[in-house]
C-alpha positions in Angstrom: 80.1 116.7 142.1 79.8 119.5 139.7 79.2 117.0 136.9 76.4 115.3 138.8 74.9 118.6 139.5 75.0 119.4 135.8 73.3 116.1 135.0 70.7 116.6 137.6 70.0 120.0 136.2 69.8 118.6 132.7 67.3 116.0 133.9 65.3 118.6 135.6 65.3 120.7 132.5 64.3 117.6 130.4 61.5 116.9 132.8 60.2 120.4 132.5 60.3 120.2 128.8 58.4 116.9 128.8 55.9 118.3 131.2 55.4 121.3 128.9 54.8 119.0 125.9 52.4 116.9 127.9 50.6 120.0 129.0 50.5 121.2 125.4 48.9 118.0 124.3 46.3 117.9 127.0 45.3 121.5 126.8 41.6 121.8 125.8 40.7 124.6 123.5 38.0 126.8 124.8 34.7 126.6 122.9 34.3 129.3 120.3 31.8 131.8 121.6 29.8 133.6 118.9 29.8 137.3 119.4 26.4 138.4 120.7 24.3 140.1 118.2 24.1 143.8 118.7 20.9 144.8 120.4 18.5 146.7 118.2 16.5 149.5 119.6 12.8 148.6 120.0 10.6 150.1 117.4 8.2 152.6 118.8 4.5 151.5 118.7 2.6 153.7 116.3 -0.6 154.8 118.0 -3.5 155.5 115.7 -5.1 158.8 116.3 -8.5 158.5 118.1 -11.3 159.3 115.7 -14.7 160.2 116.9 -17.3 157.4 116.1 -19.4 158.3 113.1 -23.2 158.1 113.5 -24.7 155.0 111.9 -25.6 155.4 108.3 -29.3 155.7 107.6 -30.8 152.5 106.1 -31.5 152.8 102.3 -35.0 153.9 101.6 -37.1 151.1 100.3 -40.0 152.1 98.1 -43.2 150.9 99.7 -45.3 148.7 97.5 -48.6 150.4 96.6 -51.4 148.6 98.3 -54.6 148.7 96.3 -57.9 148.3 98.2 -60.5 149.5 95.7 -61.0 149.5 91.9 -64.1 149.8 89.6 -66.4 150.1 92.6 -65.2 146.8 94.2 -63.0 146.5 97.3 -61.0 143.9 99.1 -62.8 141.4 101.3 -66.1 142.1 99.5 -68.3 139.2 98.2 -69.1 139.4 94.5 -70.9 137.3 91.9 -68.9 136.0 89.0 -71.4 134.7 86.4 -69.4 131.6 85.4 -68.6 130.5 89.0 -71.1 132.1 91.3 -70.3 133.9 94.6 -66.7 134.6 95.5 -64.7 136.9 97.7 -62.1 139.5 96.6 -58.9 138.7 98.6 -56.7 141.4 97.1 -56.1 143.8 94.2 -52.6 143.3 92.9 -50.4 144.5 90.1 -48.6 142.1 87.7 -46.5 142.5 84.6 -47.8 140.2 81.8 -46.3 140.3 78.4 -44.6 143.5 79.2 -47.8 145.2 80.2 -48.7 146.3 83.7 -52.1 145.0 84.8 -54.3 145.4 87.9 -56.0 142.2 88.9 -58.8 141.2 91.3 -57.8 138.0 93.2 -61.1 136.2 93.8 -61.4 133.2 96.0 -64.2 130.6 95.5 -64.0 128.8 98.8 -66.5 126.0 98.1 -64.9 125.2 94.7 -61.4 125.6 96.2 -60.4 127.9 93.3 -58.7 131.3 93.0 -59.4 133.4 89.9 -57.5 136.5 88.8 -59.6 139.0 86.8 -58.2 142.2 85.2 -59.9 145.2 86.8 -60.6 146.7 83.4 -62.6 143.5 82.3 -65.1 143.3 85.1 -67.9 144.8 82.9 -67.2 142.4 80.0 -67.3 139.3 82.2 -70.4 140.4 84.0 -68.9 140.5 87.5 -71.4 142.3 89.9 -72.1 143.0 93.5 -74.4 140.9 95.6 -78.1 141.4 94.9 -80.0 143.8 97.1 -82.4 142.2 99.6 -85.4 143.4 97.5 -84.1 141.5 94.5 -83.5 138.4 96.6 -87.1 138.6 97.7 -88.2 138.9 94.1 -86.3 135.7 93.3 -87.9 133.9 96.2 -91.3 135.0 94.9 -90.4 133.7 91.5 -90.0 130.2 93.0 -93.7 130.2 93.9 -94.8 130.8 90.3 -96.0 128.2 87.8 -93.3 126.1 86.2 -93.0 126.9 82.5 -91.6 124.3 80.1 -91.4 125.0 76.4 -92.6 122.4 73.9 -89.2 121.8 72.3 -86.3 119.4 72.3 -84.6 118.8 75.6 -81.2 119.7 74.2 -82.4 123.2 73.3 -84.0 123.7 76.6 -80.9 122.5 78.4 -78.8 125.1 76.5 -81.3 127.8 77.6 -81.2 126.7 81.2 -77.4 126.7 81.2 -77.3 130.1 79.7 -79.6 131.4 82.5 -77.4 129.8 85.2 -74.3 131.4 83.8 -75.9 134.8 83.3 -75.5 135.8 86.9 -79.1 137.1 87.1 -80.5 135.8 90.3 -84.1 135.9 89.0 -83.2 134.0 85.9 -81.5 131.4 88.1 -84.6 131.1 90.3 -86.6 130.4 87.1 -84.4 127.4 86.3 -84.8 126.1 89.8 -88.6 126.5 89.6 -88.9 124.9 86.2 -86.7 121.9 87.0 -87.9 121.2 90.5 -89.6 117.9 91.1 -91.7 117.0 94.2 -92.0 113.5 95.5 -95.4 113.1 93.8 -94.0 114.0 90.3 -91.9 111.9 87.9 -88.2 111.6 88.7 -85.7 113.8 86.7 -83.3 112.5 84.2 -79.6 112.7 85.0 -79.0 115.8 82.9 -82.0 117.5 84.3 -80.8 116.8 87.8 -77.4 118.2 87.1 -78.8 121.5 85.9 -81.2 121.7 88.8 -78.4 121.2 91.3 -76.2 123.7 89.6 -78.9 126.4 89.7 -79.9 125.5 93.3 -76.2 125.9 94.4 -75.8 129.3 92.7 -79.1 130.6 94.2 -78.6 129.3 97.7 -75.0 130.6 98.0 -76.0 134.1 97.1 -79.1 134.1 99.3 -77.0 132.8 102.2 -74.4 135.6 101.9 -77.0 138.3 101.5 -79.1 137.1 104.4 -76.0 136.2 106.6 -77.2 132.6 107.0 -75.9 129.2 106.1 -76.4 127.5 102.7 -78.4 124.8 104.4 -80.8 127.4 105.7 -81.0 129.0 102.3 -81.9 125.7 100.6 -84.6 125.1 103.1 -86.1 128.5 102.4 -86.0 127.9 98.7 -87.7 124.5 99.0 -90.4 126.0 101.2 -91.1 128.5 98.5 -91.2 125.8 95.8 -93.7 123.8 97.8 -96.1 126.8 97.5 -96.1 126.6 93.7 -99.6 125.6 92.3 -98.0 122.9 90.2 -96.4 121.1 93.2 -99.7 119.9 94.8 -101.7 116.9 93.8 -104.0 117.5 90.8 -106.6 115.6 89.0 -105.9 114.5 85.4 -108.6 116.9 84.1 -106.9 119.8 85.9 -103.5 118.8 84.7 -104.7 118.5 81.1 -106.5 121.8 81.1 -103.5 123.5 82.6 -101.2 122.1 80.0 -103.5 123.3 77.2 -103.8 126.7 78.7 -100.1 127.3 79.4 -98.7 125.3 76.5 -96.5 123.4 79.0 -95.5 119.8 79.1 -94.0 117.5 81.6 -90.3 117.1 80.9 -89.2 113.7 79.4 -86.6 111.5 80.9 -84.3 111.4 77.9 -82.3 113.8 75.9 -83.5 114.8 72.4 -86.9 113.3 72.8 -89.6 113.6 70.1 -89.5 117.0 68.5 -92.6 119.1 69.2 -93.7 122.6 68.0 -92.4 125.3 70.3 -95.2 127.1 72.1 -95.5 130.7 71.5 
């Protein structure tokens, strides 16, 4: 009996040992847990000191451009006569730097010709730019149209140069003389092409200035000019005897229809 007891005890001990080994094999190692990082103290938020708002800075001062309205007795928006182009209007007086020099310029617009011209203010006397004619001078020009046409006994080319010089002189009375001398009524011989060109140029210059001075249209000014021309003693019908006597007395001739016609002695 004791022997059996010992064996039973030994078996029990062996079973415990086996169970211990089995338990050792089946034991699961706990997962390694990383140590928690130490908490760092939160950084204090830096508060910027409150600064009073500065008043807005003043805008930089811009130097104002000098506006010119009058020079040499002429002012902006005024109508003037420029001899080579006729009546124009001053749009502005501006300053420009040209070749390193500062110049003041009249900006003149010729509406009918669709042209703008810039003339140095210091050169107006040299180019002959002038103000519009006074009403009394316009009246004198209209009276000139009623006078007798005067045509020199000379070559047409020379007369054409003289007519052109009068047209570009800017003198309203001289221009009226060209209109008077080159005008042809329906009862008179037709003009040559060159004569017609000069006549129309003179008529245009004269009518434009009269229209501006009298505050009328160019069409009305042309009608007034033609009515004055019709009053000329040379425009009406005349007998051959009267025409011949008139030509001898005045030394005038009817203008030919070609350039450089026969050369004749120039009447005194």
